[in-house]
PDB file of the backbone (N, CA, C, O) and the ligand in Angstrom, with CONECT records:
HET     CU  A 101       1
ATOM      1  N   UNK A   1      89.009  99.957 -45.083  1.00  0.00           N
ATOM      2  CA  UNK A   1      89.314  98.804 -44.176  1.00  0.00           C
ATOM      3  C   UNK A   1      88.159  98.307 -43.359  1.00  0.00           C
ATOM      4  O   UNK A   1      87.152  99.007 -43.256  1.00  0.00           O
ATOM      5  N   UNK A   2      88.234  97.305 -42.855  1.00  0.00           N
ATOM      6  CA  UNK A   2      87.048  96.734 -42.072  1.00  0.00           C
ATOM      7  C   UNK A   2      87.084  97.814 -40.775  1.00  0.00           C
ATOM      8  O   UNK A   2      88.124  98.329 -40.364  1.00  0.00           O
ATOM      9  N   UNK A   3      85.864  98.031 -40.263  1.00  0.00           N
ATOM     10  CA  UNK A   3      85.895  98.962 -39.239  1.00  0.00           C
ATOM     11  C   UNK A   3      86.516  98.352 -37.913  1.00  0.00           C
ATOM     12  O   UNK A   3      87.098  99.050 -37.083  1.00  0.00           O
ATOM     13  N   UNK A   4      86.343  97.040 -37.798  1.00  0.00           N
ATOM     14  CA  UNK A   4      87.095  96.360 -36.672  1.00  0.00           C
ATOM     15  C   UNK A   4      88.754  96.631 -36.827  1.00  0.00           C
ATOM     16  O   UNK A   4      89.484  96.467 -35.849  1.00  0.00           O
ATOM     17  N   UNK A   5      89.228  97.010 -37.981  1.00  0.00           N
ATOM     18  CA  UNK A   5      90.664  97.137 -38.016  1.00  0.00           C
ATOM     19  C   UNK A   5      91.089  98.686 -37.696  1.00  0.00           C
ATOM     20  O   UNK A   5      92.244  99.050 -37.475  1.00  0.00           O
ATOM     21  N   UNK A   6      90.049  99.443 -37.712  1.00  0.00           N
ATOM     22  CA  UNK A   6      90.506 100.877 -37.628  1.00  0.00           C
ATOM     23  C   UNK A   6      91.539 101.432 -36.667  1.00  0.00           C
ATOM     24  O   UNK A   6      92.413 102.185 -37.096  1.00  0.00           O
ATOM     25  N   UNK A   7      91.479 101.091 -35.368  1.00  0.00           N
ATOM     26  CA  UNK A   7      92.335 101.366 -34.246  1.00  0.00           C
ATOM     27  C   UNK A   7      93.813 100.757 -34.479  1.00  0.00           C
ATOM     28  O   UNK A   7      94.854 101.392 -34.312  1.00  0.00           O
ATOM     29  N   UNK A   8      93.738  99.690 -34.807  1.00  0.00           N
ATOM     30  CA  UNK A   8      95.170  98.817 -35.263  1.00  0.00           C
ATOM     31  C   UNK A   8      95.728  99.525 -36.421  1.00  0.00           C
ATOM     32  O   UNK A   8      96.890  99.912 -36.300  1.00  0.00           O
ATOM     33  N   UNK A   9      95.139  99.755 -37.476  1.00  0.00           N
ATOM     34  CA  UNK A   9      95.757 100.285 -38.560  1.00  0.00           C
ATOM     35  C   UNK A   9      96.173 101.781 -38.366  1.00  0.00           C
ATOM     36  O   UNK A   9      97.210 102.230 -38.854  1.00  0.00           O
ATOM     37  N   UNK A  10      95.308 102.518 -37.629  1.00  0.00           N
ATOM     38  CA  UNK A  10      95.834 103.848 -37.421  1.00  0.00           C
ATOM     39  C   UNK A  10      97.160 103.988 -36.246  1.00  0.00           C
ATOM     40  O   UNK A  10      98.068 104.816 -36.320  1.00  0.00           O
ATOM     41  N   UNK A  11      97.020 103.144 -35.376  1.00  0.00           N
ATOM     42  CA  UNK A  11      98.216 103.075 -34.670  1.00  0.00           C
ATOM     43  C   UNK A  11      99.477 102.605 -35.350  1.00  0.00           C
ATOM     44  O   UNK A  11     100.539 103.207 -35.186  1.00  0.00           O
ATOM     45  N   UNK A  12      99.381 101.635 -36.042  1.00  0.00           N
ATOM     46  CA  UNK A  12     100.489 101.220 -36.898  1.00  0.00           C
ATOM     47  C   UNK A  12     100.950 102.331 -37.907  1.00  0.00           C
ATOM     48  O   UNK A  12     102.095 102.572 -38.289  1.00  0.00           O
ATOM     49  N   UNK A  13      99.936 102.862 -38.195  1.00  0.00           N
ATOM     50  CA  UNK A  13     100.283 104.017 -39.326  1.00  0.00           C
ATOM     51  C   UNK A  13     101.245 105.070 -38.637  1.00  0.00           C
ATOM     52  O   UNK A  13     102.281 105.457 -39.177  1.00  0.00           O
ATOM     53  N   UNK A  14     100.810 105.497 -37.402  1.00  0.00           N
ATOM     54  CA  UNK A  14     101.404 106.422 -36.728  1.00  0.00           C
ATOM     55  C   UNK A  14     103.052 106.201 -36.611  1.00  0.00           C
ATOM     56  O   UNK A  14     103.843 107.132 -36.757  1.00  0.00           O
ATOM     57  N   UNK A  15     103.455 104.818 -36.322  1.00  0.00           N
ATOM     58  CA  UNK A  15     104.612 104.464 -36.365  1.00  0.00           C
ATOM     59  C   UNK A  15     105.356 104.425 -37.686  1.00  0.00           C
ATOM     60  O   UNK A  15     106.586 104.476 -37.725  1.00  0.00           O
ATOM     61  N   UNK A  16     104.580 104.332 -38.790  1.00  0.00           N
ATOM     62  CA  UNK A  16     105.007 104.284 -40.025  1.00  0.00           C
ATOM     63  C   UNK A  16     105.607 105.592 -40.457  1.00  0.00           C
ATOM     64  O   UNK A  16     106.647 105.605 -41.115  1.00  0.00           O
ATOM     65  N   UNK A  17     104.967 106.720 -40.098  1.00  0.00           N
ATOM     66  CA  UNK A  17     105.491 107.978 -40.236  1.00  0.00           C
ATOM     67  C   UNK A  17     105.187 108.576 -41.468  1.00  0.00           C
ATOM     68  O   UNK A  17     104.761 107.865 -42.379  1.00  0.00           O
ATOM     69  N   UNK A  18     105.362 109.910 -41.644  1.00  0.00           N
ATOM     70  CA  UNK A  18     104.992 110.642 -42.753  1.00  0.00           C
ATOM     71  C   UNK A  18     105.518 110.097 -44.117  1.00  0.00           C
ATOM     72  O   UNK A  18     104.858 110.071 -45.155  1.00  0.00           O
ATOM     73  N   UNK A  19     106.799 109.668 -43.966  1.00  0.00           N
ATOM     74  CA  UNK A  19     107.524 109.127 -45.350  1.00  0.00           C
ATOM     75  C   UNK A  19     106.729 107.915 -45.848  1.00  0.00           C
ATOM     76  O   UNK A  19     106.989 107.451 -46.958  1.00  0.00           O
ATOM     77  N   UNK A  20     105.807 107.401 -45.105  1.00  0.00           N
ATOM     78  CA  UNK A  20     104.974 106.133 -45.592  1.00  0.00           C
ATOM     79  C   UNK A  20     103.537 106.552 -45.513  1.00  0.00           C
ATOM     80  O   UNK A  20     102.650 105.703 -45.422  1.00  0.00           O
ATOM     81  N   UNK A  21     103.254 107.964 -45.549  1.00  0.00           N
ATOM     82  CA  UNK A  21     101.963 108.407 -45.507  1.00  0.00           C
ATOM     83  C   UNK A  21     100.885 107.997 -44.347  1.00  0.00           C
ATOM     84  O   UNK A  21      99.656 108.015 -44.421  1.00  0.00           O
ATOM     85  N   UNK A  22     101.719 107.625 -43.263  1.00  0.00           N
ATOM     86  CA  UNK A  22     101.131 107.162 -41.969  1.00  0.00           C
ATOM     87  C   UNK A  22     100.302 105.842 -42.259  1.00  0.00           C
ATOM     88  O   UNK A  22      99.160 105.666 -41.835  1.00  0.00           O
ATOM     89  N   UNK A  23     100.962 104.995 -42.980  1.00  0.00           N
ATOM     90  CA  UNK A  23     100.455 103.723 -43.272  1.00  0.00           C
ATOM     91  C   UNK A  23     101.474 102.721 -43.205  1.00  0.00           C
ATOM     92  O   UNK A  23     102.521 102.982 -43.796  1.00  0.00           O
ATOM     93  N   UNK A  24     101.379 101.595 -42.589  1.00  0.00           N
ATOM     94  CA  UNK A  24     102.216 100.483 -42.834  1.00  0.00           C
ATOM     95  C   UNK A  24     102.326 100.096 -44.258  1.00  0.00           C
ATOM     96  O   UNK A  24     101.298  99.786 -44.859  1.00  0.00           O
ATOM     97  N   UNK A  25     103.537 100.082 -44.890  1.00  0.00           N
ATOM     98  CA  UNK A  25     103.658  99.602 -46.310  1.00  0.00           C
ATOM     99  C   UNK A  25     103.030  98.329 -46.427  1.00  0.00           C
ATOM    100  O   UNK A  25     103.250  97.392 -45.659  1.00  0.00           O
ATOM    101  N   UNK A  26     102.134  98.298 -47.530  1.00  0.00           N
ATOM    102  CA  UNK A  26     101.596  96.708 -47.948  1.00  0.00           C
ATOM    103  C   UNK A  26     100.694  96.348 -46.822  1.00  0.00           C
ATOM    104  O   UNK A  26     100.511  95.139 -46.685  1.00  0.00           O
ATOM    105  N   UNK A  27     100.101  97.127 -46.000  1.00  0.00           N
ATOM    106  CA  UNK A  27      99.291  96.648 -44.934  1.00  0.00           C
ATOM    107  C   UNK A  27      97.929  95.902 -45.604  1.00  0.00           C
ATOM    108  O   UNK A  27      97.113  96.585 -46.223  1.00  0.00           O
ATOM    109  N   UNK A  28      97.778  94.678 -45.459  1.00  0.00           N
ATOM    110  CA  UNK A  28      96.750  93.858 -46.060  1.00  0.00           C
ATOM    111  C   UNK A  28      95.332  94.291 -45.716  1.00  0.00           C
ATOM    112  O   UNK A  28      94.328  94.074 -46.395  1.00  0.00           O
ATOM    113  N   UNK A  29      95.418  95.051 -44.350  1.00  0.00           N
ATOM    114  CA  UNK A  29      93.994  95.526 -44.007  1.00  0.00           C
ATOM    115  C   UNK A  29      93.536  96.613 -44.717  1.00  0.00           C
ATOM    116  O   UNK A  29      92.333  96.874 -44.727  1.00  0.00           O
ATOM    117  N   UNK A  30      94.438  97.360 -45.385  1.00  0.00           N
ATOM    118  CA  UNK A  30      94.109  98.472 -46.089  1.00  0.00           C
ATOM    119  C   UNK A  30      93.544  98.255 -47.438  1.00  0.00           C
ATOM    120  O   UNK A  30      94.306  97.698 -48.229  1.00  0.00           O
ATOM    121  N   UNK A  31      92.393  98.572 -47.857  1.00  0.00           N
ATOM    122  CA  UNK A  31      91.824  98.216 -49.206  1.00  0.00           C
ATOM    123  C   UNK A  31      92.253  99.296 -50.294  1.00  0.00           C
ATOM    124  O   UNK A  31      92.462  98.969 -51.462  1.00  0.00           O
ATOM    125  N   UNK A  32      92.372 100.624 -49.828  1.00  0.00           N
ATOM    126  CA  UNK A  32      92.709 101.597 -50.595  1.00  0.00           C
ATOM    127  C   UNK A  32      93.408 102.765 -49.874  1.00  0.00           C
ATOM    128  O   UNK A  32      93.043 102.940 -48.712  1.00  0.00           O
ATOM    129  N   UNK A  33      94.303 103.554 -50.336  1.00  0.00           N
ATOM    130  CA  UNK A  33      94.709 104.741 -49.779  1.00  0.00           C
ATOM    131  C   UNK A  33      95.234 105.861 -50.806  1.00  0.00           C
ATOM    132  O   UNK A  33      95.331 105.714 -52.025  1.00  0.00           O
ATOM    133  N   UNK A  34      95.545 106.987 -50.081  1.00  0.00           N
ATOM    134  CA  UNK A  34      96.148 108.037 -50.905  1.00  0.00           C
ATOM    135  C   UNK A  34      97.365 108.569 -50.128  1.00  0.00           C
ATOM    136  O   UNK A  34      97.627 108.152 -49.000  1.00  0.00           O
ATOM    137  N   UNK A  35      98.097 109.496 -50.756  1.00  0.00           N
ATOM    138  CA  UNK A  35      99.189 110.249 -50.124  1.00  0.00           C
ATOM    139  C   UNK A  35      98.575 111.219 -49.074  1.00  0.00           C
ATOM    140  O   UNK A  35      97.368 111.460 -49.087  1.00  0.00           O
ATOM    141  N   UNK A  36      99.325 111.708 -48.267  1.00  0.00           N
ATOM    142  CA  UNK A  36      98.897 112.653 -47.210  1.00  0.00           C
ATOM    143  C   UNK A  36      98.680 113.847 -48.012  1.00  0.00           C
ATOM    144  O   UNK A  36      99.519 114.135 -48.866  1.00  0.00           O
ATOM    145  N   UNK A  37      97.568 114.632 -47.823  1.00  0.00           N
ATOM    146  CA  UNK A  37      97.134 115.829 -48.342  1.00  0.00           C
ATOM    147  C   UNK A  37      96.866 116.824 -47.287  1.00  0.00           C
ATOM    148  O   UNK A  37      96.432 116.506 -46.179  1.00  0.00           O
ATOM    149  N   UNK A  38      97.172 118.219 -47.701  1.00  0.00           N
ATOM    150  CA  UNK A  38      96.893 119.087 -46.838  1.00  0.00           C
ATOM    151  C   UNK A  38      95.660 119.839 -46.816  1.00  0.00           C
ATOM    152  O   UNK A  38      94.819 119.617 -47.686  1.00  0.00           O
ATOM    153  N   UNK A  39      95.445 120.759 -45.863  1.00  0.00           N
ATOM    154  CA  UNK A  39      94.002 121.509 -45.943  1.00  0.00           C
ATOM    155  C   UNK A  39      93.833 122.228 -47.007  1.00  0.00           C
ATOM    156  O   UNK A  39      94.639 123.081 -47.380  1.00  0.00           O
ATOM    157  N   UNK A  40      92.653 121.911 -47.647  1.00  0.00           N
ATOM    158  CA  UNK A  40      92.063 122.728 -48.838  1.00  0.00           C
ATOM    159  C   UNK A  40      92.650 121.862 -50.193  1.00  0.00           C
ATOM    160  O   UNK A  40      92.377 122.234 -51.335  1.00  0.00           O
ATOM    161  N   UNK A  41      93.319 120.904 -49.972  1.00  0.00           N
ATOM    162  CA  UNK A  41      93.776 119.939 -51.050  1.00  0.00           C
ATOM    163  C   UNK A  41      92.730 118.668 -51.151  1.00  0.00           C
ATOM    164  O   UNK A  41      91.851 118.402 -50.330  1.00  0.00           O
ATOM    165  N   UNK A  42      92.983 118.085 -52.133  1.00  0.00           N
ATOM    166  CA  UNK A  42      91.924 116.827 -52.297  1.00  0.00           C
ATOM    167  C   UNK A  42      92.859 115.712 -52.888  1.00  0.00           C
ATOM    168  O   UNK A  42      94.015 115.907 -53.263  1.00  0.00           O
ATOM    169  N   UNK A  43      92.151 114.445 -52.919  1.00  0.00           N
ATOM    170  CA  UNK A  43      92.693 113.362 -53.386  1.00  0.00           C
ATOM    171  C   UNK A  43      91.578 112.422 -53.785  1.00  0.00           C
ATOM    172  O   UNK A  43      90.462 112.521 -53.274  1.00  0.00           O
ATOM    173  N   UNK A  44      91.900 111.434 -54.773  1.00  0.00           N
ATOM    174  CA  UNK A  44      90.824 110.450 -55.074  1.00  0.00           C
ATOM    175  C   UNK A  44      91.485 109.181 -55.028  1.00  0.00           C
ATOM    176  O   UNK A  44      92.714 109.105 -55.054  1.00  0.00           O
ATOM    177  N   UNK A  45      90.619 108.023 -54.950  1.00  0.00           N
ATOM    178  CA  UNK A  45      91.218 106.767 -54.995  1.00  0.00           C
ATOM    179  C   UNK A  45      90.281 105.970 -55.737  1.00  0.00           C
ATOM    180  O   UNK A  45      89.082 106.247 -55.714  1.00  0.00           O
ATOM    181  N   UNK A  46      90.749 104.971 -56.413  1.00  0.00           N
ATOM    182  CA  UNK A  46      90.016 103.886 -57.208  1.00  0.00           C
ATOM    183  C   UNK A  46      90.541 102.514 -56.719  1.00  0.00           C
ATOM    184  O   UNK A  46      91.729 102.267 -56.509  1.00  0.00           O
ATOM    185  N   UNK A  47      89.556 101.693 -56.569  1.00  0.00           N
ATOM    186  CA  UNK A  47      89.890 100.203 -56.047  1.00  0.00           C
ATOM    187  C   UNK A  47      88.681  99.261 -56.536  1.00  0.00           C
ATOM    188  O   UNK A  47      87.491  99.563 -56.621  1.00  0.00           O
ATOM    189  N   UNK A  48      89.237  98.175 -56.799  1.00  0.00           N
ATOM    190  CA  UNK A  48      88.224  97.143 -57.169  1.00  0.00           C
ATOM    191  C   UNK A  48      87.230  96.773 -56.208  1.00  0.00           C
ATOM    192  O   UNK A  48      87.630  96.501 -55.076  1.00  0.00           O
ATOM    193  N   UNK A  49      85.971  96.711 -56.464  1.00  0.00           N
ATOM    194  CA  UNK A  49      84.944  96.327 -55.406  1.00  0.00           C
ATOM    195  C   UNK A  49      85.035  94.921 -55.069  1.00  0.00           C
ATOM    196  O   UNK A  49      84.322  94.503 -54.156  1.00  0.00           O
ATOM    197  N   UNK A  50      85.850  94.100 -55.707  1.00  0.00           N
ATOM    198  CA  UNK A  50      85.867  92.675 -55.425  1.00  0.00           C
ATOM    199  C   UNK A  50      86.631  92.529 -54.126  1.00  0.00           C
ATOM    200  O   UNK A  50      86.753  91.443 -53.558  1.00  0.00           O
ATOM    201  N   UNK A  51      87.191  93.773 -53.635  1.00  0.00           N
ATOM    202  CA  UNK A  51      87.799  93.611 -52.255  1.00  0.00           C
ATOM    203  C   UNK A  51      86.901  93.900 -51.149  1.00  0.00           C
ATOM    204  O   UNK A  51      87.273  93.887 -49.975  1.00  0.00           O
ATOM    205  N   UNK A  52      85.541  94.201 -51.584  1.00  0.00           N
ATOM    206  CA  UNK A  52      84.604  94.234 -50.524  1.00  0.00           C
ATOM    207  C   UNK A  52      83.577  93.305 -50.648  1.00  0.00           C
ATOM    208  O   UNK A  52      83.325  92.758 -51.721  1.00  0.00           O
ATOM    209  N   UNK A  53      82.897  93.068 -49.496  1.00  0.00           N
ATOM    210  CA  UNK A  53      81.860  92.120 -49.188  1.00  0.00           C
ATOM    211  C   UNK A  53      80.523  92.667 -49.052  1.00  0.00           C
ATOM    212  O   UNK A  53      80.374  93.384 -48.062  1.00  0.00           O
ATOM    213  N   UNK A  54      79.370  92.481 -49.908  1.00  0.00           N
ATOM    214  CA  UNK A  54      78.215  93.120 -49.517  1.00  0.00           C
ATOM    215  C   UNK A  54      77.722  93.107 -48.194  1.00  0.00           C
ATOM    216  O   UNK A  54      77.625  92.078 -47.524  1.00  0.00           O
ATOM    217  N   UNK A  55      77.367  94.385 -47.758  1.00  0.00           N
ATOM    218  CA  UNK A  55      76.714  94.290 -46.256  1.00  0.00           C
ATOM    219  C   UNK A  55      77.724  94.503 -45.323  1.00  0.00           C
ATOM    220  O   UNK A  55      77.484  94.698 -44.131  1.00  0.00           O
ATOM    221  N   UNK A  56      79.207  94.465 -45.961  1.00  0.00           N
ATOM    222  CA  UNK A  56      80.430  94.487 -45.024  1.00  0.00           C
ATOM    223  C   UNK A  56      80.540  95.859 -44.148  1.00  0.00           C
ATOM    224  O   UNK A  56      80.009  96.879 -44.588  1.00  0.00           O
ATOM    225  N   UNK A  57      81.149  95.872 -43.057  1.00  0.00           N
ATOM    226  CA  UNK A  57      81.316  96.939 -42.306  1.00  0.00           C
ATOM    227  C   UNK A  57      82.623  97.664 -42.407  1.00  0.00           C
ATOM    228  O   UNK A  57      83.599  97.335 -41.734  1.00  0.00           O
ATOM    229  N   UNK A  58      82.625  98.700 -43.296  1.00  0.00           N
ATOM    230  CA  UNK A  58      83.919  99.281 -43.656  1.00  0.00           C
ATOM    231  C   UNK A  58      84.141 100.854 -43.143  1.00  0.00           C
ATOM    232  O   UNK A  58      83.118 101.531 -43.049  1.00  0.00           O
ATOM    233  N   UNK A  59      85.191 101.365 -42.867  1.00  0.00           N
ATOM    234  CA  UNK A  59      85.351 102.760 -42.401  1.00  0.00           C
ATOM    235  C   UNK A  59      86.536 103.221 -43.259  1.00  0.00           C
ATOM    236  O   UNK A  59      87.437 102.436 -43.556  1.00  0.00           O
ATOM    237  N   UNK A  60      86.527 104.584 -43.681  1.00  0.00           N
ATOM    238  CA  UNK A  60      87.673 105.173 -44.294  1.00  0.00           C
ATOM    239  C   UNK A  60      88.077 106.231 -43.185  1.00  0.00           C
ATOM    240  O   UNK A  60      87.217 106.769 -42.488  1.00  0.00           O
ATOM    241  N   UNK A  61      89.240 106.464 -43.076  1.00  0.00           N
ATOM    242  CA  UNK A  61      90.046 107.205 -42.110  1.00  0.00           C
ATOM    243  C   UNK A  61      91.014 107.985 -42.589  1.00  0.00           C
ATOM    244  O   UNK A  61      91.572 107.698 -43.648  1.00  0.00           O
ATOM    245  N   UNK A  62      91.380 109.210 -41.782  1.00  0.00           N
ATOM    246  CA  UNK A  62      92.499 110.042 -42.038  1.00  0.00           C
ATOM    247  C   UNK A  62      93.578 109.292 -40.999  1.00  0.00           C
ATOM    248  O   UNK A  62      93.363 109.278 -39.787  1.00  0.00           O
ATOM    249  N   UNK A  63      94.646 108.730 -41.540  1.00  0.00           N
ATOM    250  CA  UNK A  63      95.731 108.188 -40.554  1.00  0.00           C
ATOM    251  C   UNK A  63      96.720 109.291 -40.099  1.00  0.00           C
ATOM    252  O   UNK A  63      97.717 108.934 -39.472  1.00  0.00           O
ATOM    253  N   UNK A  64      96.527 110.564 -40.359  1.00  0.00           N
ATOM    254  CA  UNK A  64      97.605 111.533 -39.688  1.00  0.00           C
ATOM    255  C   UNK A  64      97.269 111.270 -38.178  1.00  0.00           C
ATOM    256  O   UNK A  64      96.117 111.195 -37.750  1.00  0.00           O
ATOM    257  N   UNK A  65      98.443 111.135 -37.392  1.00  0.00           N
ATOM    258  CA  UNK A  65      98.407 110.977 -35.943  1.00  0.00           C
ATOM    259  C   UNK A  65      97.256 111.731 -35.162  1.00  0.00           C
ATOM    260  O   UNK A  65      97.231 112.954 -35.025  1.00  0.00           O
ATOM    261  N   UNK A  66      96.254 110.806 -34.637  1.00  0.00           N
ATOM    262  CA  UNK A  66      95.255 111.427 -33.898  1.00  0.00           C
ATOM    263  C   UNK A  66      94.048 111.721 -34.628  1.00  0.00           C
ATOM    264  O   UNK A  66      93.043 111.938 -33.951  1.00  0.00           O
ATOM    265  N   UNK A  67      93.960 111.771 -35.908  1.00  0.00           N
ATOM    266  CA  UNK A  67      92.955 112.220 -36.661  1.00  0.00           C
ATOM    267  C   UNK A  67      91.705 111.215 -36.787  1.00  0.00           C
ATOM    268  O   UNK A  67      90.517 111.536 -36.815  1.00  0.00           O
ATOM    269  N   UNK A  68      92.232 109.980 -36.854  1.00  0.00           N
ATOM    270  CA  UNK A  68      91.126 109.015 -37.231  1.00  0.00           C
ATOM    271  C   UNK A  68      89.905 108.922 -36.103  1.00  0.00           C
ATOM    272  O   UNK A  68      88.936 108.184 -36.277  1.00  0.00           O
ATOM    273  N   UNK A  69      90.060 109.706 -35.002  1.00  0.00           N
ATOM    274  CA  UNK A  69      88.876 109.616 -33.955  1.00  0.00           C
ATOM    275  C   UNK A  69      87.846 110.479 -34.455  1.00  0.00           C
ATOM    276  O   UNK A  69      86.685 110.219 -34.139  1.00  0.00           O
ATOM    277  N   UNK A  70      88.104 111.521 -35.227  1.00  0.00           N
ATOM    278  CA  UNK A  70      86.966 112.174 -35.859  1.00  0.00           C
ATOM    279  C   UNK A  70      87.031 112.373 -37.442  1.00  0.00           C
ATOM    280  O   UNK A  70      86.017 112.704 -38.056  1.00  0.00           O
ATOM    281  N   UNK A  71      88.121 112.185 -38.016  1.00  0.00           N
ATOM    282  CA  UNK A  71      88.256 112.368 -39.538  1.00  0.00           C
ATOM    283  C   UNK A  71      87.966 110.812 -40.031  1.00  0.00           C
ATOM    284  O   UNK A  71      88.857 109.989 -40.242  1.00  0.00           O
ATOM    285  N   UNK A  72      86.773 110.608 -40.148  1.00  0.00           N
ATOM    286  CA  UNK A  72      86.372 109.033 -40.552  1.00  0.00           C
ATOM    287  C   UNK A  72      85.052 109.110 -41.252  1.00  0.00           C
ATOM    288  O   UNK A  72      84.248 110.030 -41.101  1.00  0.00           O
ATOM    289  N   UNK A  73      84.901 108.133 -41.981  1.00  0.00           N
ATOM    290  CA  UNK A  73      83.376 107.993 -42.526  1.00  0.00           C
ATOM    291  C   UNK A  73      83.033 106.401 -42.924  1.00  0.00           C
ATOM    292  O   UNK A  73      83.880 105.522 -43.082  1.00  0.00           O
ATOM    293  N   UNK A  74      81.845 106.274 -43.025  1.00  0.00           N
ATOM    294  CA  UNK A  74      81.390 104.803 -43.458  1.00  0.00           C
ATOM    295  C   UNK A  74      81.311 104.658 -44.851  1.00  0.00           C
ATOM    296  O   UNK A  74      80.833 105.519 -45.590  1.00  0.00           O
ATOM    297  N   UNK A  75      81.787 103.549 -45.234  1.00  0.00           N
ATOM    298  CA  UNK A  75      81.697 103.076 -46.773  1.00  0.00           C
ATOM    299  C   UNK A  75      80.716 101.916 -46.761  1.00  0.00           C
ATOM    300  O   UNK A  75      80.995 100.875 -46.166  1.00  0.00           O
ATOM    301  N   UNK A  76      79.635 102.075 -47.374  1.00  0.00           N
ATOM    302  CA  UNK A  76      78.548 101.215 -47.571  1.00  0.00           C
ATOM    303  C   UNK A  76      78.662 100.533 -48.983  1.00  0.00           C
ATOM    304  O   UNK A  76      78.976 101.211 -49.962  1.00  0.00           O
ATOM    305  N   UNK A  77      78.422  99.271 -49.075  1.00  0.00           N
ATOM    306  CA  UNK A  77      78.526  98.418 -50.272  1.00  0.00           C
ATOM    307  C   UNK A  77      77.567  97.433 -50.098  1.00  0.00           C
ATOM    308  O   UNK A  77      77.684  96.611 -49.188  1.00  0.00           O
ATOM    309  N   UNK A  78      76.563  97.420 -50.923  1.00  0.00           N
ATOM    310  CA  UNK A  78      75.562  96.520 -50.775  1.00  0.00           C
ATOM    311  C   UNK A  78      74.317  96.685 -51.824  1.00  0.00           C
ATOM    312  O   UNK A  78      73.358  95.915 -51.770  1.00  0.00           O
TER     313      UNK A  78
HETATM  314 CU    CU A 101      93.454 114.339 -40.842  1.00  0.00          CU2+
END
């Protein structure tokens, strides 16, 4: 997602709950997502780069409630 959308997406995801993997279904701000995974587990995701703009400001987060504050990273495309 765009970095500017992180807080709003995370807060909306909290309301969506575990059954929705803490994401609002079909949230247009979310470029790609995985299901919730536990500690020691892994997940991968594939998405078309056409959804990105070169030099754009993107962040990936964990949407489990409260985690996005520290469980996050930057996606660079350019
Ligand atoms: Cu997390």
